[in-house]
N, C-alpha and C positions, 0 to 999 in steps of 0.2 A: 100840660105841655112838657115834653122832656127836654133836657138840656145837659150839656157836658162842656167842660173846659179842656182845651188842648193847647200845648205849648209849641209854638212855631217860631224858630229863630229868636228865642228869648222873649217872645210876646205871648201872653195868654189870650186865647181866642175862644169866645163863648159861642158854642154851636147850639142853636135852638131849633126845635122841631118846626117845620114849615107847614103851612096850610096846603091842602090839596091843590088849590088854584095856583099857589106860588110854585109848587113842584112842577105843575104842568107848564108854567111859563118858563121855568129853568130848562126843562127838557126841550121846549120849543126854541129857546135861545141858543142852546148848545147844538142842535141838530145840524145846521149848515157846516160848522167847523168839524164836527165828528165825521160827517160824510166826506169832507175834504181830506181829513187825515186818513180815513179808511181807504180812499181811492188814490192817495198819493203813493208814488213809488219812493219809499223812504230809504235813503242810502245812509247808513249809520257812519260811513266814512266821510260823508259830505257835511261839513260844518253848517252850511246853510240849511240843510234839512233839519238838523238838530235844533238850530236856532228857531226855525219856523215852529217846530213842535212846542218848544218851551215858551215862545211868545204867546201862542194860543192858550197854553195852560195858565201862564201868568195872568193873562187878561181875564180869563173865565173864573179863576180862583178868586181874584180880587172883586169880581162882580158878586159872587156868592157870599164871600166872607169879607164884609165891608171893613173890618178891622185890619186886614192885611194889605200891604202895598207890594208893588213889584220888587222893591228892595228886600222885603221880608221873604219873598219867594226865592230870590236869588241867594239869600243867606241861609236858607233852610236846608236841612239834610233830607235826603229822599225818604228816610224812615219817618220823619216828621210829617211829610206830605202824605205818606201812606196812612199814618195815624189820623190825620185830618180827614181823609176820605172815608176811612173805616168808621170813625166816630160819626161823620155825617150820615152814613148809611145806617148805623145803629140807631141814631136819634130819630131818623125819619122813616125807616123801613123795618124796624124790629118786629112790629106786629105782622107785617106782610111776610117776613122771613119765617116767623114761627108758624103762621097759617099755611104757607106753602109746604113747610117741612112736615107738618101734621098730615096734610092732604097726601103727600107723596108716601108717607108711611102707611096710610090707610090703603092707598092704591096697591102698594107692594103686598099687603096682607091678602088682598082679594085676588 
């Protein structure tokens, strides 16, 4: 099992590789909100729209990363959240990314 530590708002968060069944559950849990965000007409000049987006993000991040609280997210920098997501992807999907990359290279050769 792979794992890495990321620092968010001064707190070290351990990101551990998830089992396939856990990843499926996460995707299922995220689907309604992602569809809602996708279909929303987001006006970046409207504070309510921005608040809605960050509320969903805070709620879901704290479900995935149990060590984080809404206050941690509020006090985090965007680059810390980016690092959190990138690390989550690396820990859980590194093998898939490598496999897809190799497959695409092979297809390009043919």
